[in-house]
C-alpha positions, 0 to 999 in steps of 0.5 A: 309480376313485372320484370323489375320487382326484385327482392332487396336483401343484405348479408356478409360475404363469406367467400370470394369465388372465381369469375367474380362471384361471391358466396353471401350469407343473408341476414336470415341465414340463407346462402346465395351466390352473388355477382357484382353489378355493372356500376360496381364493376365499372368503378372497380369497387373491391369486395372482400370476404367479411364485407357487408353488402346489399344485394338484389335477387329475383323472386324466380331464383332465390339462389343467385343475386346481384351485389348492388352496394358495399357498406363500409366497415368501421373496424377496417381501415380505409386503403391508402390512396396511391399517387398516379404518375402522369 
C-alpha cells in the first residue's frame, strides 16, 4: 500500500468541537473526528453543524479524517456578501 491511498467518504457534521475539529457521521453510520484541510483553512471555508461534507481517511486509522469539501445545502440561504472598506 502506498502512502497516498486514502479512503474517500461523505457524511454530515454533527458537532463543532474546539481546535477546529468536527464530529462527523458517515453515510454508513460510523462517527469520526475530522479537521479541515489546508486549502479550506486557507480560504476560510466555514463549516457548521448540519453541513454535508466529503472527507478523506487513512486506512490505518479509521477514527480520524480530513474534510476536503463542503457541499452546498439547498435549504440554507447563502450568506450575504459584506462590502469591504478600502
